[in-house]
N, C-alpha and C positions, 0 to 999 in steps of 0.2 A: 166672396168663397175663395178663403185661402187657397196657397197652390204650396205646400211642404213640400218638397223633395230632399231625397237623400241625393249624394255625389260622391265620386271617389275623387279625393286630391293623392295626389304622392309626391313628395319632397323628393326630387333626383339625386343621385348620386354626387354630382358637383354642390348643391348645397349644403348637402350631410355633411359631405368634405369639409366643406367651409364654416361649419358650425352655424347655420342660419335658418334651423329650423322653429326655435323658438322666434325669432322676427318673421318670418313666414306664419306660424300658428297665431301670432298675436294680430297680423294684415289681417289673417281670416275673422278672429274674433271682433276685433274692431271694425269691421264689415257685417255684424251682425249673423257670423254662421255660427254654429254649434257643433264641436268636436265631438262627435257620438261616441267614437272610438278612435284607436291610434294604436299604432305599434311600429317599432322599428326592427327592418329583418333585412335579409340578405336572400336575393333570391337567384337561384344559377339559371345558367342561359336557356334551358331547356323550359324552364318556367317562364320566360323571360319570353319567348317564341310563342308559349300558347296564349299570355297575356297580350301580346302583339299581332295576334293572328291573322285581324284585323288589316292590320298594313303587307304581310307577306308575301304580296306581289309587285310592293314599290321597291326601287334600287335603293333605299335605305334602310331596308328593312334588318339587315344582319348587322349593321353598326349599331340600327336602333337597339337590338335584344344585346350584344356584345354591352353597351353600354349601361342599360337597367339594371345588369347582372354584374358589372361593375364594380361596385362596392354597398354600403348599407342605404337603404330607402325606411324613408316615414310613407306610409300606407294610412290616409286616415279616411274615415266616413264621418262625410262634411252634412249638415240638415240646415234648412231656410228656405223661405218663401223663393222660389224660382231658382234656386240654387245652380240648377246647373247652368243655367246662360249668365246668372250672377257672378257663379268661379269663372266662367270662359272670361268674363268680362273682367273681373279682378287680374289673371292672367298675364292678359296680355297676347299681343300675336305671338306665332312660336318663335320667329325670327327676333330677338330682344331690340337687333335694331329698331324693326317698325314695329314694336309696341307703343301703347301711349304713355306718357309719364305718369308715375304713381303707380304703375302694374306691377308685379310679381316680378314680371320677365324682363322690364324695362329695370328695374332696381337689382337685380341680384342676377341676371341669366347672363351667360358668358358667349354664347353663338346660339346658333339654329339646332346644335345638336343639344348643346352642355345650356338649356332655356332652365333650369331649376326646377320649373312645377310640371306635373300632368293632371289634366282634369277629365273628365268625361265629356264627351261633346254632346249625347243625347239619352233621354232618361231610356230606352233600352240599353244604350253601351255602359250606361251607369249602375242598372242593376248588373250586368254579365261580370261586369269590373268590382262590384262590389262583392259580389257572389265570389269571385275568383278568390279575394283577400281576407272577406271575413265569410265563409261557410259556418251558417249557424246548425 
């Protein structure tokens, strides 16, 4: 039985600023993901706060929200078997220095904050996050 899932991927401001969207999308496609829907947007601080609400008790919350709203982002609805796990593996560790060779964050991430991509960490969060950007 196949386990086709959808997950959210965000190409963050640091990667958009460096014109890496095409290269990052190509990595997803090469790894068997289908980009079902995508759009380039800029969100404001209050939208970023809503999106990252799950982190609001953490010390980095405010910086995270400032950063996500600092420039254009590309949000994508990705689909693949076991998409959530596969996307997490492909992105690599949050800190690019700790990420495995060949992962998106190892290749493009600048720092733990500017790590180029975001991906949902669970099926529940994928549904919430996809709904946030792709309300139907």
